C-alpha positions, -999 to 999 in steps of 0.1 A, spaced: 60 396 -307 63 417 -335 66 387 -356 33 372 -343 17 405 -352 29 408 -382 23 377 -396 -15 378 -392 -11 408 -412 6 392 -438 -19 360 -433 -48 378 -437 -73 369 -465 -69 401 -490 -106 403 -494 -113 406 -457 -98 439 -460 -125 454 -478 -151 440 -453 -159 478 -437 -177 482 -471 -203 461 -451 -212 490 -436 -219 511 -464 -254 495 -478 -267 499 -440 -254 535 -438 -269 546 -471 -300 533 -458 -302 544 -425 -278 567 -421 -298 598 -419 -324 582 -395 -296 580 -372 -280 612 -367 -275 627 -335 -255 624 -302 -280 601 -285 -267 567 -265 -290 552 -288 -272 560 -318 -239 560 -300 -243 526 -294 -259 520 -329 -218 535 -347 -198 512 -319 -217 482 -324 -211 485 -362 -173 494 -362 -170 465 -333 -186 438 -357 -164 444 -384 -135 448 -366 -145 413 -349 -148 399 -388 -117 411 -395 -99 395 -363 -118 362 -360 -107 356 -397 -68 357 -386 -81 325 -369 -99 303 -402 -90 270 -404 -102 238 -414 -93 213 -380 -64 201 -399 -45 229 -410 -53 250 -375 -33 224 -363 -6 225 -385 -3 255 -381 1 258 -348 26 234 -350 49 258 -371 42 284 -350 53 266 -318 80 252 -341 99 289 -343 111 307 -314 83 317 -295 60 310 -263 29 300 -265 22 326 -239 33 350 -268 15 335 -294 -15 345 -272 0 377 -266 -1 386 -299 -40 375 -309 -51 398 -279 -25 427 -288 -39 423 -328 -77 430 -315 -66 462 -310 -48 465 -348 -82 456 -363 -105 476 -343 -82 503 -355 -84 491 -392 -123 488 -387 -124 526 -370 -101 548 -397 -121 531 -426 -154 537 -410 -141 573 -407 -127 574 -447 -163 558 -455 -178 588 -442 -158 614 -457 -164 595 -490 -203 601 -484 -201 632 -475 -189 641 -506 -209 623 -522 -240 638 -505 -233 664 -482 -269 656 -465 -245 627 -448 -225 638 -415 -200 616 -397 -193 638 -367 -205 611 -341 -178 585 -355 -155 617 -339 -171 611 -304 -148 597 -280 -179 577 -270 -181 562 -299 -137 554 -305 -142 539 -264 -172 518 -274 -164 502 -301 -130 495 -285 -150 479 -259 -170 457 -276 -143 446 -299 -128 431 -273 -160 417 -255 -161 399 -287 -130 386 -294 -130 378 -257 -160 349 -267 -149 337 -296 -106 332 -283 -113 303 -254 -140 288 -277 -118 289 -307 -89 272 -291 -108 248 -276 -136 235 -300 -121 251 -336 -128 280 -355 -161 265 -370 -180 261 -333 -162 295 -322 -171 316 -353 -213 311 -353 -211 311 -317 -193 345 -315 -216 359 -347 -250 347 -330 -239 364 -297 -232 393 -316 -267 398 -330 -285 387 -294 -266 415 -274 -279 437 -309 -317 427 -300 -312 429 -265 -298 460 -263 -328 473 -287 -353 461 -268 -341 472 -236 -333 509 -247 -365 508 -259 -385 492 -228 -394 517 -198 -387 495 -175 -357 485 -181 -345 521 -182 -345 530 -147 -324 493 -145 -297 505 -167 -298 544 -164 -260 540 -146 -248 523 -179 -269 552 -202 -255 577 -178 -218 567 -180 -215 545 -208 -176 545 -209 -173 536 -173 -195 510 -169 -189 491 -205 -146 497 -199 -149 480 -167 -171 451 -183 -146 447 -208 -118 447 -192 -129 424 -164 -146 399 -187 -109 402 -211 -86 400 -181 -109 364 -175 -105 354 -216 -70 356 -216 -60 335 -189 -87 313 -195 -72 311 -234 -37 310 -226 -47 278 -199 -63 260 -232 -36 269 -256 -4 265 -234 -16 226 -222 -30 215 -256 -11 191 -276 -2 199 -307 
């Protein structure tokens, strides 16, 4: 298991480790406008962290169709079970999330040195920490079953499209007076609500992905 986890760290494209910098232009231009501790601000920060973590986790699976088959054959030639391969992938989601989260904190510390009016207290909010982890697992829970069933080229654009659809949908719901009553429970208890959703979706995704990978011929 540990070797499978280290394999993902070693084989990750080096340029991907700089992906948290993709958030820098957005926060430099919009950071002062999203300060505060309201629910919308928490969601924005959480989604930014989750998207970078998703991007990093996704690209550990970047392969053409043929190279993906060969890589899986190579992995399965080692003394590991197919189930342990999937276990390692789902554990690695947390690793990429942690890298994204800590990287954003470091970026904001540097930004605060350059511009003292910038604050990064929101990133230290427990709601941002837990929600970003939930969002990361939700995104990867969509990606992995599609990736192992149809391949990276199908799964990656669908996952990115889902992210932007969810982001757009959350923005419209939060700005809609009619929707506020329907999602008041989620707004009042976001940690509990999204934790239940994330755990449920992740469990279904894990079982489905394990079933697909276990029964797939390479």
